[in-house]
C-alpha positions, 0 to 999 in steps of 0.5 A: 482400476481406471478404465482406458479412454476410448480412442475415437479414431481407432474405433472408426478404423476398426469399424471400417475394417469390419465392414471391409471384412464382411464384404470380403467374406461374403465374396468367398462364401458366394464363390463357394456357393456358386461352385458347389451349386454347378458341381464341377469336376474336382480339378475343373477350372473355377467359374468367375462371376456372381452366384445365379438366381435367387442366391445371387440376389441375396448376396447382392443385397447383403453387399448393398446393405453393408455398403449403406451401413458403412457410409452411415458409419463414416458419416457419423464419425465425420461429425465426431472427428477430432480437429486436424493436428490433434494428437491422441495419447496411445498406450504401448499396447495400442501401438503394438496392435496397430503395428501388427495390423499394419504389417498384415493388411497395411496396404489395404488400410492405406488404399482405403484411407483407414485411419489405422494406417500408419504414415511414415514418420521420424519419431523420438520416444514415440512422438513424431518429429517436425522436420523444421530446424527450430522444432528439431532444436526444441525436440532434441536440445542436444542434437549431435553431429552423428545421427543414428537412424533406427528402422524397425522390422515387419509388424513392429513399431519404433517402440519395440526397439526397447526390449527387456529394458534395453534399447540399442539406440539409447545405449549407443547415444549414452556410450558413443554419442550418437543421436538416435532418431527412430522410423515409424512406418506401415510395414504392410506397404511395399518395401520400395514405397517405404524406401522412397518415403524414408529417403525423402524424410532423411533429406528433410531431416538432414536439411533441418538438423540443428547441428552440422551433420558429419556422419549418418548411420542406419541400424535396420532390423529385419524388414528395416534393412530392406527398407534402408537399402531401398531408401539408399537407391531411391535417394541416390536416384533423386539426387539427395544429399543425405546418402553422401553423409551415410557412413555405416549401415548395420543389418540385423536379421535382414532377409536380403534373399528372402524368408522361407515362411513367405515363400511357403505362404505363396505355395499355400495359395497355389495348392488351394487354387487347384480345385474350384471348391477350394479356390475361393479360400485362396482369397484368404491367403491373398489378404496378406500385405504387399510388404509381406510378399516382398519378403519372399525374395527381398524385393527392393524396387518398384520394378519388382512388383509393378504390373505383376501378380505378387502372389504368383508362385515361382515369380521371377526373382527381383533385380539384384541391387548392390550395396551403396557405394562408399558405405561400410555395410555390416550384417548380423545373422542369428540362429537358434542352434548353438552349432548346426549347419542344417539349422543355420541354412533352413531355420536361422533365427526362426524367421530368416536363414543365416545366408539370407541375413548375411547376404550370401547366395548361391549365385555369386552375382547376388551375393552382397559385397559384405567382407567376412570381417563385417559379418557375424552370427549370433548363436542361440539367439532368435529373430527378436533377441537381436534387439536385446542380446548383449553380445549383439549390442557389443558387436554393433558398438564395436562396429560403429565405434570404428 
């Protein structure tokens, strides 16, 4: 069996991440060492700062040596870096691993300039589109007047729309004549950050599209639905033209009002922070990305997180954002149960409860204005089955054919 080619850029990115992890873990161990050495009461407040004496000097030397090695590592790869614009072939497995990594720590990757960070791109068949008229005409020879934009969920990529041999975008192109365009983005960044970038990309896409754009529709899975809503808000605020062409949005398993698993993660942070002996371990929970913490309550705007501690338990709920005016919005929820109100309310599709996916809320002011005729629950289906279930596709097809 032939050996897979080594991707030098990926190797550089993983190496940098290993150095970052070493520095982070050193900080956790030093903090625990400091607390054990001073022997505080079990519920005393932790003491900030480095360890004292010889131990503090040792930890400082470890950090200094790690930074020196990282500098040498970066310098070596700078000499080996491929020319600007050179594309490296990536396997589906490599893309999947990179997507998960970006979902978990993508904000850190972007902030540190790690080459593993995924830039937001519009793609087809895994290849980025150049948003210039001639380039688009060459890449999409049969570009139609109806564009379908597919936005994937957290820890996923545009390639994951194909599941069990089915791709909603390809099927809708074949049966209804839509031209699908797939968004590929770093799901570890804030939803509002990705929303703003997507709004700009869609404006450029519509301006450069080789045919007249009569209709635009968005299909968003999971976090992708939140990014789509954020993009609509950002596009309207910026005076973009593309929101005026947007006719339909279909949300699939989108946590409009949050996901319980992320809220559970925030309470783990709080419990670990009770004692000075376990407080350093809470740092491990804080490595999860900004995009993941936005899923706690379905945050869409920069105002929801700027100047605030995103890990703080009981953080105030985000500002309610209405659905874009004049757009037919549809919501599909899934539940693993065939018939159970309790499972629908708590478990839902395994990640998102049914009410959250349908935009329903106990507070009427937060309930999204989606008519019941445009809400639908897929039973016996989990969060990822939404991408391939035949009944789900039939419902999407019916809505987009109207």
